[in-house]
A tleap script that builds the chain and sets N, CA, C and O, in Angstrom:
source leaprc.protein.ff14SB
mol = sequence {
  NMET SER THR ALA ASN PRO THR SER ALA ARG
  HIE LEU ASP ALA TYR GLN ALA ALA ILE ALA
  LEU VAL ALA GLU SER GLY PRO LEU VAL PRO
  ARG LEU ALA ARG PHE ASP GLY SER LEU ALA
  SER GLN LEU LYS CYS ALA ALA PRO SER VAL
  PRO LEU ASN ILE CYS GLU ALA MET ARG ARG
  THR GLY ARG ASP ARG ALA HIE LEU LEU THR
  VAL ALA MET GLY SER ALA ALA GLU VAL GLN
  ALA VAL LEU ASP VAL GLY LEU ALA LEU ASN
  LEU VAL GLU PRO GLN GLN ALA ARG ARG VAL
  ASP ALA LEU ALA ASP ARG VAL CYS ALA MET
  LEU TYR ARG LEU ARG GLN ARG ALA CALA
}
set mol.1.N position { -170.336 128.747 83.129 }
set mol.1.CA position { -169.179 129.196 82.372 }
set mol.1.C position { -169.667 130.181 81.315 }
set mol.1.O position { -170.309 129.789 80.341 }
set mol.2.N position { -169.363 131.443 81.509 }
set mol.2.CA position { -169.798 132.498 80.599 }
set mol.2.C position { -168.805 132.682 79.468 }
set mol.2.O position { -167.593 132.685 79.679 }
set mol.3.N position { -169.340 132.835 78.261 }
set mol.3.CA position { -168.480 133.075 77.107 }
set mol.3.C position { -168.797 134.415 76.453 }
set mol.3.O position { -168.350 134.678 75.337 }
set mol.4.N position { -169.564 135.266 77.136 }
set mol.4.CA position { -169.973 136.540 76.568 }
set mol.4.C position { -168.848 137.571 76.541 }
set mol.4.O position { -168.898 138.503 75.739 }
set mol.5.N position { -167.851 137.431 77.381 }
set mol.5.CA position { -166.744 138.375 77.458 }
set mol.5.C position { -165.895 138.296 76.187 }
set mol.5.O position { -165.366 137.230 75.870 }
set mol.6.N position { -165.755 139.415 75.451 }
set mol.6.CA position { -164.986 139.380 74.203 }
set mol.6.C position { -163.492 139.125 74.404 }
set mol.6.O position { -162.796 138.756 73.458 }
set mol.7.N position { -162.997 139.319 75.625 }
set mol.7.CA position { -161.584 139.023 75.862 }
set mol.7.C position { -161.383 137.607 76.386 }
set mol.7.O position { -160.259 137.203 76.685 }
set mol.8.N position { -162.473 136.855 76.495 }
set mol.8.CA position { -162.381 135.461 76.925 }
set mol.8.C position { -161.972 134.598 75.737 }
set mol.8.O position { -162.422 134.818 74.612 }
set mol.9.N position { -161.135 133.640 75.992 }
set mol.9.CA position { -160.681 132.742 74.924 }
set mol.9.C position { -161.699 131.650 74.640 }
set mol.9.O position { -161.648 131.016 73.586 }
set mol.10.N position { -162.609 131.427 75.552 }
set mol.10.CA position { -163.522 130.289 75.428 }
set mol.10.C position { -164.357 130.306 74.160 }
set mol.10.O position { -164.784 129.252 73.690 }
set mol.11.N position { -164.596 131.468 73.605 }
set mol.11.CA position { -165.417 131.565 72.396 }
set mol.11.C position { -164.622 131.266 71.125 }
set mol.11.O position { -165.205 131.124 70.050 }
set mol.12.N position { -163.320 131.171 71.239 }
set mol.12.CA position { -162.471 130.953 70.065 }
set mol.12.C position { -162.433 129.488 69.649 }
set mol.12.O position { -162.314 128.596 70.489 }
set mol.13.N position { -162.534 129.251 68.351 }
set mol.13.CA position { -162.371 127.890 67.834 }
set mol.13.C position { -160.976 127.361 68.156 }
set mol.13.O position { -160.808 126.173 68.431 }
set mol.14.N position { -159.984 128.236 68.121 }
set mol.14.CA position { -158.613 127.816 68.423 }
set mol.14.C position { -158.506 127.304 69.853 }
set mol.14.O position { -157.809 126.322 70.109 }
set mol.15.N position { -159.181 127.951 70.773 }
set mol.15.CA position { -159.166 127.509 72.164 }
set mol.15.C position { -159.841 126.149 72.298 }
set mol.15.O position { -159.320 125.251 72.959 }
set mol.16.N position { -160.997 126.005 71.668 }
set mol.16.CA position { -161.718 124.729 71.727 }
set mol.16.C position { -160.884 123.600 71.113 }
set mol.16.O position { -160.864 122.487 71.637 }
set mol.17.N position { -160.202 123.886 70.011 }
set mol.17.CA position { -159.334 122.876 69.391 }
set mol.17.C position { -158.144 122.563 70.293 }
set mol.17.O position { -157.693 121.419 70.348 }
set mol.18.N position { -157.637 123.562 70.994 }
set mol.18.CA position { -156.517 123.339 71.916 }
set mol.18.C position { -156.941 122.464 73.088 }
set mol.18.O position { -156.165 121.630 73.555 }
set mol.19.N position { -158.165 122.649 73.563 }
set mol.19.CA position { -158.695 121.791 74.623 }
set mol.19.C position { -158.838 120.358 74.102 }
set mol.19.O position { -158.538 119.404 74.820 }
set mol.20.N position { -159.292 120.208 72.865 }
set mol.20.CA position { -159.384 118.877 72.255 }
set mol.20.C position { -157.993 118.253 72.124 }
set mol.20.O position { -157.835 117.042 72.283 }
set mol.21.N position { -156.987 119.081 71.833 }
set mol.21.CA position { -155.604 118.593 71.746 }
set mol.21.C position { -155.154 118.029 73.094 }
set mol.21.O position { -154.508 116.983 73.148 }
set mol.22.N position { -155.490 118.710 74.161 }
set mol.22.CA position { -155.160 118.230 75.506 }
set mol.22.C position { -155.854 116.894 75.759 }
set mol.22.O position { -155.235 115.946 76.242 }
set mol.23.N position { -157.138 116.827 75.429 }
set mol.23.CA position { -157.912 115.603 75.666 }
set mol.23.C position { -157.377 114.423 74.855 }
set mol.23.O position { -157.307 113.303 75.361 }
set mol.24.N position { -157.004 114.665 73.613 }
set mol.24.CA position { -156.497 113.591 72.745 }
set mol.24.C position { -155.087 113.155 73.115 }
set mol.24.O position { -154.748 111.977 73.000 }
set mol.25.N position { -154.274 114.090 73.552 }
set mol.25.CA position { -152.886 113.747 73.871 }
set mol.25.C position { -152.738 113.176 75.283 }
set mol.25.O position { -151.772 112.469 75.569 }
set mol.26.N position { -153.680 113.478 76.152 }
set mol.26.CA position { -153.611 113.015 77.535 }
set mol.26.C position { -153.407 111.515 77.701 }
set mol.26.O position { -152.556 111.104 78.489 }
set mol.27.N position { -154.165 110.681 76.981 }
set mol.27.CA position { -153.983 109.234 77.128 }
set mol.27.C position { -152.606 108.721 76.696 }
set mol.27.O position { -152.223 107.606 77.049 }
set mol.28.N position { -151.871 109.522 75.942 }
set mol.28.CA position { -150.529 109.096 75.530 }
set mol.28.C position { -149.513 109.227 76.660 }
set mol.28.O position { -148.486 108.548 76.655 }
set mol.29.N position { -149.793 110.093 77.621 }
set mol.29.CA position { -148.829 110.366 78.687 }
set mol.29.C position { -148.481 109.106 79.491 }
set mol.29.O position { -147.297 108.817 79.666 }
set mol.30.N position { -149.477 108.342 79.990 }
set mol.30.CA position { -149.099 107.146 80.759 }
set mol.30.C position { -148.338 106.115 79.930 }
set mol.30.O position { -147.435 105.448 80.434 }
set mol.31.N position { -148.705 105.992 78.667 }
set mol.31.CA position { -148.001 105.036 77.795 }
set mol.31.C position { -146.545 105.445 77.622 }
set mol.31.O position { -145.641 104.615 77.722 }
set mol.32.N position { -146.324 106.732 77.361 }
set mol.32.CA position { -144.953 107.220 77.221 }
set mol.32.C position { -144.189 107.095 78.533 }
set mol.32.O position { -143.001 106.774 78.537 }
set mol.33.N position { -144.874 107.349 79.648 }
set mol.33.CA position { -144.221 107.333 80.963 }
set mol.33.C position { -143.661 105.953 81.300 }
set mol.33.O position { -142.650 105.847 81.995 }
set mol.34.N position { -144.304 104.906 80.817 }
set mol.34.CA position { -143.812 103.551 81.086 }
set mol.34.C position { -142.439 103.302 80.479 }
set mol.34.O position { -141.669 102.481 80.978 }
set mol.35.N position { -142.136 104.020 79.395 }
set mol.35.CA position { -140.891 103.778 78.671 }
set mol.35.C position { -139.914 104.943 78.718 }
set mol.35.O position { -138.699 104.751 78.668 }
set mol.36.N position { -140.458 106.161 78.816 }
set mol.36.CA position { -139.608 107.347 78.794 }
set mol.36.C position { -140.293 108.467 79.575 }
set mol.36.O position { -141.120 109.202 79.035 }
set mol.37.N position { -139.936 108.583 80.845 }
set mol.37.CA position { -140.564 109.571 81.713 }
set mol.37.C position { -140.370 110.997 81.262 }
set mol.37.O position { -141.273 111.821 81.404 }
set mol.38.N position { -139.201 111.303 80.717 }
set mol.38.CA position { -138.954 112.689 80.296 }
set mol.38.C position { -139.805 113.062 79.082 }
set mol.38.O position { -140.273 114.195 78.969 }
set mol.39.N position { -139.999 112.114 78.187 }
set mol.39.CA position { -140.844 112.373 77.020 }
set mol.39.C position { -142.297 112.579 77.453 }
set mol.39.O position { -142.986 113.462 76.942 }
set mol.40.N position { -142.751 111.765 78.392 }
set mol.40.CA position { -144.106 111.917 78.923 }
set mol.40.C position { -144.266 113.275 79.603 }
set mol.40.O position { -145.293 113.937 79.454 }
set mol.41.N position { -143.257 113.675 80.338 }
set mol.41.CA position { -143.295 114.963 81.025 }
set mol.41.C position { -143.379 116.119 80.028 }
set mol.41.O position { -144.099 117.091 80.255 }
set mol.42.N position { -142.644 116.008 78.934 }
set mol.42.CA position { -142.688 117.046 77.897 }
set mol.42.C position { -144.100 117.188 77.340 }
set mol.42.O position { -144.600 118.301 77.174 }
set mol.43.N position { -144.742 116.047 77.051 }
set mol.43.CA position { -146.098 116.082 76.513 }
set mol.43.C position { -147.075 116.615 77.548 }
set mol.43.O position { -147.966 117.402 77.228 }
set mol.44.N position { -146.901 116.181 78.787 }
set mol.44.CA position { -147.784 116.605 79.874 }
set mol.44.C position { -147.729 118.113 80.084 }
set mol.44.O position { -148.727 118.719 80.476 }
set mol.45.N position { -146.588 118.719 79.832 }
set mol.45.CA position { -146.438 120.175 79.980 }
set mol.45.C position { -146.833 120.930 78.708 }
set mol.45.O position { -147.486 121.971 78.784 }
set mol.46.N position { -146.442 120.414 77.548 }
set mol.46.CA position { -146.643 121.144 76.293 }
set mol.46.C position { -148.116 121.254 75.905 }
set mol.46.O position { -148.573 122.328 75.513 }
set mol.47.N position { -148.855 120.164 76.008 }
set mol.47.CA position { -150.252 120.194 75.551 }
set mol.47.C position { -151.106 121.212 76.317 }
set mol.47.O position { -151.780 122.022 75.681 }
set mol.48.N position { -151.104 121.204 77.654 }
set mol.48.CA position { -151.918 122.203 78.362 }
set mol.48.C position { -151.410 123.634 78.188 }
set mol.48.O position { -152.164 124.590 78.368 }
set mol.49.N position { -150.153 123.776 77.843 }
set mol.49.CA position { -149.595 125.105 77.631 }
set mol.49.C position { -150.284 125.833 76.474 }
set mol.49.O position { -150.349 127.062 76.462 }
set mol.50.N position { -150.794 125.077 75.510 }
set mol.50.CA position { -151.438 125.699 74.348 }
set mol.50.C position { -152.675 126.484 74.766 }
set mol.50.O position { -152.714 127.691 74.527 }
set mol.51.N position { -153.696 125.867 75.380 }
set mol.51.CA position { -154.864 126.675 75.759 }
set mol.51.C position { -154.556 127.709 76.837 }
set mol.51.O position { -155.172 128.774 76.865 }
set mol.52.N position { -153.611 127.408 77.725 }
set mol.52.CA position { -153.269 128.384 78.765 }
set mol.52.C position { -152.705 129.665 78.150 }
set mol.52.O position { -153.058 130.766 78.572 }
set mol.53.N position { -151.834 129.522 77.159 }
set mol.53.CA position { -151.271 130.706 76.507 }
set mol.53.C position { -152.295 131.428 75.648 }
set mol.53.O position { -152.232 132.649 75.506 }
set mol.54.N position { -153.234 130.693 75.075 }
set mol.54.CA position { -154.299 131.349 74.312 }
set mol.54.C position { -155.134 132.214 75.256 }
set mol.54.O position { -155.450 133.361 74.940 }
set mol.55.N position { -155.488 131.660 76.409 }
set mol.55.CA position { -156.273 132.436 77.395 }
set mol.55.C position { -155.537 133.691 77.820 }
set mol.55.O position { -156.112 134.778 77.863 }
set mol.56.N position { -154.266 133.532 78.132 }
set mol.56.CA position { -153.492 134.694 78.552 }
set mol.56.C position { -153.391 135.717 77.426 }
set mol.56.O position { -153.479 136.920 77.672 }
set mol.57.N position { -153.208 135.253 76.202 }
set mol.57.CA position { -153.093 136.156 75.045 }
set mol.57.C position { -154.348 137.002 74.862 }
set mol.57.O position { -154.266 138.179 74.512 }
set mol.58.N position { -155.501 136.401 75.099 }
set mol.58.CA position { -156.747 137.129 74.881 }
set mol.58.C position { -156.971 138.238 75.901 }
set mol.58.O position { -157.854 139.076 75.719 }
set mol.59.N position { -156.194 138.253 76.953 }
set mol.59.CA position { -156.268 139.330 77.944 }
set mol.59.C position { -155.209 140.396 77.687 }
set mol.59.O position { -155.082 141.354 78.450 }
set mol.60.N position { -154.459 140.225 76.616 }
set mol.60.CA position { -153.399 141.175 76.248 }
set mol.60.C position { -153.740 141.817 74.911 }
set mol.60.O position { -154.717 141.449 74.260 }
set mol.61.N position { -152.919 142.780 74.514 }
set mol.61.CA position { -153.126 143.441 73.230 }
set mol.61.C position { -151.802 143.517 72.471 }
set mol.61.O position { -150.731 143.300 73.038 }
set mol.62.N position { -151.896 143.825 71.196 }
set mol.62.CA position { -150.727 144.094 70.365 }
set mol.62.C position { -149.649 143.032 70.393 }
set mol.62.O position { -149.912 141.840 70.231 }
set mol.63.N position { -148.421 143.498 70.604 }
set mol.63.CA position { -147.270 142.587 70.580 }
set mol.63.C position { -147.318 141.541 71.679 }
set mol.63.O position { -146.886 140.406 71.477 }
set mol.64.N position { -147.837 141.913 72.837 }
set mol.64.CA position { -147.964 140.935 73.929 }
set mol.64.C position { -148.861 139.779 73.507 }
set mol.64.O position { -148.541 138.613 73.739 }
set mol.65.N position { -149.992 140.115 72.883 }
set mol.65.CA position { -150.913 139.068 72.411 }
set mol.65.C position { -150.228 138.215 71.348 }
set mol.65.O position { -150.285 136.986 71.403 }
set mol.66.N position { -149.588 138.859 70.392 }
set mol.66.CA position { -148.918 138.116 69.313 }
set mol.66.C position { -147.850 137.186 69.880 }
set mol.66.O position { -147.708 136.049 69.432 }
set mol.67.N position { -147.101 137.675 70.868 }
set mol.67.CA position { -146.049 136.853 71.474 }
set mol.67.C position { -146.638 135.604 72.138 }
set mol.67.O position { -146.134 134.498 71.940 }
set mol.68.N position { -147.692 135.779 72.916 }
set mol.68.CA position { -148.285 134.635 73.610 }
set mol.68.C position { -148.907 133.637 72.636 }
set mol.68.O position { -148.875 132.431 72.881 }
set mol.69.N position { -149.464 134.126 71.547 }
set mol.69.CA position { -149.982 133.220 70.525 }
set mol.69.C position { -148.846 132.453 69.856 }
set mol.69.O position { -149.007 131.288 69.494 }
set mol.70.N position { -147.708 133.103 69.695 }
set mol.70.CA position { -146.525 132.433 69.156 }
set mol.70.C position { -146.031 131.352 70.115 }
set mol.70.O position { -145.639 130.267 69.686 }
set mol.71.N position { -146.053 131.647 71.394 }
set mol.71.CA position { -145.666 130.654 72.404 }
set mol.71.C position { -146.613 129.457 72.342 }
set mol.71.O position { -146.169 128.311 72.421 }
set mol.72.N position { -147.905 129.711 72.201 }
set mol.72.CA position { -148.884 128.625 72.097 }
set mol.72.C position { -148.603 127.765 70.856 }
set mol.72.O position { -148.702 126.539 70.906 }
set mol.73.N position { -148.255 128.418 69.751 }
set mol.73.CA position { -147.901 127.673 68.540 }
set mol.73.C position { -146.662 126.806 68.776 }
set mol.73.O position { -146.590 125.672 68.303 }
set mol.74.N position { -145.705 127.341 69.500 }
set mol.74.CA position { -144.504 126.581 69.812 }
set mol.74.C position { -144.814 125.360 70.658 }
set mol.74.O position { -144.225 124.297 70.459 }
set mol.75.N position { -145.726 125.506 71.591 }
set mol.75.CA position { -146.122 124.371 72.420 }
set mol.75.C position { -146.838 123.308 71.594 }
set mol.75.O position { -146.631 122.113 71.806 }
set mol.76.N position { -147.678 123.735 70.655 }
set mol.76.CA position { -148.345 122.771 69.773 }
set mol.76.C position { -147.317 122.034 68.911 }
set mol.76.O position { -147.446 120.833 68.672 }
set mol.77.N position { -146.303 122.756 68.450 }
set mol.77.CA position { -145.230 122.126 67.674 }
set mol.77.C position { -144.446 121.145 68.542 }
set mol.77.O position { -143.994 120.106 68.061 }
set mol.78.N position { -144.288 121.476 69.815 }
set mol.78.CA position { -143.595 120.576 70.738 }
set mol.78.C position { -144.380 119.281 70.921 }
set mol.78.O position { -143.790 118.204 71.007 }
set mol.79.N position { -145.702 119.381 70.980 }
set mol.79.CA position { -146.542 118.184 71.045 }
set mol.79.C position { -146.271 117.310 69.818 }
set mol.79.O position { -146.141 116.091 69.932 }
set mol.80.N position { -146.187 117.938 68.653 }
set mol.80.CA position { -145.922 117.189 67.429 }
set mol.80.C position { -144.545 116.527 67.463 }
set mol.80.O position { -144.388 115.399 66.994 }
set mol.81.N position { -143.571 117.203 67.999 }
set mol.81.CA position { -142.227 116.626 68.097 }
set mol.81.C position { -142.214 115.423 69.035 }
set mol.81.O position { -141.548 114.425 68.761 }
set mol.82.N position { -142.954 115.519 70.145 }
set mol.82.CA position { -143.053 114.380 71.063 }
set mol.82.C position { -143.678 113.194 70.329 }
set mol.82.O position { -143.237 112.056 70.493 }
set mol.83.N position { -144.696 113.460 69.528 }
set mol.83.CA position { -145.316 112.390 68.740 }
set mol.83.C position { -144.311 111.745 67.793 }
set mol.83.O position { -144.247 110.521 67.676 }
set mol.84.N position { -143.533 112.576 67.125 }
set mol.84.CA position { -142.525 112.052 66.193 }
set mol.84.C position { -141.530 111.144 66.901 }
set mol.84.O position { -141.191 110.071 66.401 }
set mol.85.N position { -141.067 111.581 68.066 }
set mol.85.CA position { -140.123 110.772 68.829 }
set mol.85.C position { -140.801 109.488 69.306 }
set mol.85.O position { -140.221 108.405 69.227 }
set mol.86.N position { -142.029 109.618 69.799 }
set mol.86.CA position { -142.777 108.449 70.247 }
set mol.86.C position { -142.996 107.442 69.141 }
set mol.86.O position { -142.911 106.234 69.363 }
set mol.87.N position { -143.279 107.940 67.944 }
set mol.87.CA position { -143.428 107.048 66.788 }
set mol.87.C position { -142.109 106.382 66.439 }
set mol.87.O position { -142.065 105.181 66.170 }
set mol.88.N position { -141.035 107.159 66.442 }
set mol.88.CA position { -139.720 106.621 66.102 }
set mol.88.C position { -139.292 105.517 67.061 }
set mol.88.O position { -138.585 104.586 66.674 }
set mol.89.N position { -139.727 105.627 68.314 }
set mol.89.CA position { -139.376 104.632 69.331 }
set mol.89.C position { -140.453 103.563 69.499 }
set mol.89.O position { -140.374 102.732 70.404 }
set mol.90.N position { -141.457 103.588 68.627 }
set mol.90.CA position { -142.587 102.646 68.690 }
set mol.90.C position { -143.317 102.691 70.033 }
set mol.90.O position { -143.761 101.662 70.543 }
set mol.91.N position { -143.434 103.892 70.598 }
set mol.91.CA position { -144.140 104.075 71.862 }
set mol.91.C position { -145.556 104.599 71.668 }
set mol.91.O position { -146.364 104.580 72.596 }
set mol.92.N position { -145.852 105.064 70.462 }
set mol.92.CA position { -147.146 105.667 70.154 }
set mol.92.C position { -147.736 104.945 68.950 }
set mol.92.O position { -147.041 104.658 67.975 }
set mol.93.N position { -149.023 104.658 69.037 }
set mol.93.CA position { -149.724 104.037 67.915 }
set mol.93.C position { -149.899 105.071 66.800 }
set mol.93.O position { -150.266 106.214 67.070 }
set mol.94.N position { -149.639 104.677 65.550 }
set mol.94.CA position { -149.769 105.633 64.433 }
set mol.94.C position { -151.135 106.309 64.341 }
set mol.94.O position { -151.210 107.493 64.014 }
set mol.95.N position { -152.224 105.573 64.626 }
set mol.95.CA position { -153.561 106.174 64.562 }
set mol.95.C position { -153.711 107.299 65.580 }
set mol.95.O position { -154.237 108.367 65.268 }
set mol.96.N position { -153.243 107.048 66.800 }
set mol.96.CA position { -153.310 108.083 67.838 }
set mol.96.C position { -152.477 109.283 67.427 }
set mol.96.O position { -152.908 110.428 67.568 }
set mol.97.N position { -151.295 109.021 66.925 }
set mol.97.CA position { -150.405 110.102 66.522 }
set mol.97.C position { -151.034 110.946 65.424 }
set mol.97.O position { -150.924 112.172 65.449 }
set mol.98.N position { -151.687 110.312 64.468 }
set mol.98.CA position { -152.316 111.064 63.370 }
set mol.98.C position { -153.414 111.980 63.886 }
set mol.98.O position { -153.527 113.125 63.449 }
set mol.99.N position { -154.232 111.476 64.824 }
set mol.99.CA position { -155.318 112.304 65.376 }
set mol.99.C position { -154.764 113.515 66.119 }
set mol.99.O position { -155.225 114.639 65.919 }
set mol.100.N position { -153.783 113.282 66.968 }
set mol.100.CA position { -153.206 114.376 67.752 }
set mol.100.C position { -152.463 115.343 66.829 }
set mol.100.O position { -152.562 116.559 66.996 }
set mol.101.N position { -151.731 114.814 65.868 }
set mol.101.CA position { -150.989 115.651 64.926 }
set mol.101.C position { -151.930 116.540 64.113 }
set mol.101.O position { -151.642 117.717 63.895 }
set mol.102.N position { -153.045 115.981 63.667 }
set mol.102.CA position { -154.025 116.765 62.900 }
set mol.102.C position { -154.604 117.894 63.753 }
set mol.102.O position { -154.789 119.011 63.269 }
set mol.103.N position { -154.888 117.604 65.013 }
set mol.103.CA position { -155.387 118.657 65.907 }
set mol.103.C position { -154.336 119.742 66.111 }
set mol.103.O position { -154.652 120.931 66.085 }
set mol.104.N position { -153.095 119.334 66.313 }
set mol.104.CA position { -152.022 120.318 66.512 }
set mol.104.C position { -151.855 121.189 65.267 }
set mol.104.O position { -151.651 122.398 65.381 }
set mol.105.N position { -151.938 120.584 64.076 }
set mol.105.CA position { -151.864 121.366 62.837 }
set mol.105.C position { -153.002 122.373 62.756 }
set mol.105.O position { -152.800 123.532 62.391 }
set mol.106.N position { -154.197 121.917 63.101 }
set mol.106.CA position { -155.368 122.791 63.056 }
set mol.106.C position { -155.214 123.957 64.029 }
set mol.106.O position { -155.502 125.105 63.691 }
set mol.107.N position { -154.757 123.647 65.236 }
set mol.107.CA position { -154.540 124.695 66.237 }
set mol.107.C position { -153.507 125.697 65.730 }
set mol.107.O position { -153.721 126.905 65.833 }
set mol.108.N position { -152.409 125.220 65.195 }
set mol.108.CA position { -151.361 126.120 64.697 }
set mol.108.C position { -151.878 127.031 63.586 }
set mol.108.O position { -151.551 128.217 63.551 }
set mol.109.N position { -152.672 126.486 62.691 }
set mol.109.CA position { -153.222 127.300 61.600 }
set mol.109.C position { -154.124 128.405 62.148 }
set mol.109.O position { -154.051 129.550 61.704 }
set mol.110.N position { -154.965 128.059 63.105 }
set mol.110.CA position { -155.860 129.063 63.686 }
set mol.110.C position { -155.076 130.109 64.476 }
set mol.110.O position { -155.390 131.299 64.431 }
set mol.111.N position { -154.061 129.657 65.194 }
set mol.111.CA position { -153.244 130.598 65.972 }
set mol.111.C position { -152.457 131.522 65.056 }
set mol.111.O position { -152.269 132.697 65.372 }
set mol.112.N position { -152.002 131.009 63.939 }
set mol.112.CA position { -151.283 131.840 62.976 }
set mol.112.C position { -152.177 132.991 62.514 }
set mol.112.O position { -151.745 134.143 62.452 }
set mol.113.N position { -153.432 132.661 62.190 }
set mol.113.CA position { -154.362 133.713 61.741 }
set mol.113.C position { -154.643 134.713 62.862 }
set mol.113.O position { -154.681 135.920 62.622 }
set mol.114.N position { -154.839 134.220 64.075 }
set mol.114.CA position { -155.062 135.133 65.205 }
set mol.114.C position { -153.846 136.028 65.437 }
set mol.114.O position { -153.985 137.218 65.719 }
set mol.115.N position { -152.667 135.450 65.315 }
set mol.115.CA position { -151.441 136.223 65.531 }
set mol.115.C position { -151.296 137.312 64.465 }
set mol.115.O position { -150.857 138.421 64.770 }
set mol.116.N position { -151.656 137.007 63.242 }
set mol.116.CA position { -151.578 138.017 62.166 }
set mol.116.C position { -152.479 139.206 62.485 }
set mol.116.O position { -152.117 140.351 62.213 }
set mol.117.N position { -153.635 138.945 63.053 }
set mol.117.CA position { -154.575 140.025 63.402 }
set mol.117.C position { -154.079 140.825 64.611 }
set mol.117.O position { -154.381 142.011 64.746 }
set mol.118.N position { -153.317 140.165 65.485 }
set mol.118.CA position { -152.860 140.815 66.730 }
set mol.118.C position { -151.674 141.730 66.499 }
set mol.118.O position { -151.484 142.701 67.232 }
set mol.119.N position { -150.883 141.434 65.496 }
set mol.119.CA position { -149.624 142.178 65.285 }
set mol.119.C position { -149.858 143.569 64.750 }
set mol.119.O position { -148.903 144.312 64.524 }
savepdb mol mol.pdb
quit
């Protein structure tokens, strides 16, 4: 896996944090699925969408890049919303939610800075 390409997302801290977000949120999917399949499906789609959009953004320039980074931020926010709903329904353990929420916040902050540079 080469990371020498400057248009590759793999070298970005935001990408690495987004991958960690996927890894941390993944174990919540089966737990949510037992009680609410649609909520589990939302998490299953939203979390991987973050690094996927970061990768796509790094192959674009200008407004296209900024737009895709905004989409990635929206997906990270969606992960947080799923956590909030899961907590409200007592489907998610607070400790797990805090870890995933902190990662999503970190990803959003990094994406915000990247988006500012892209615009």
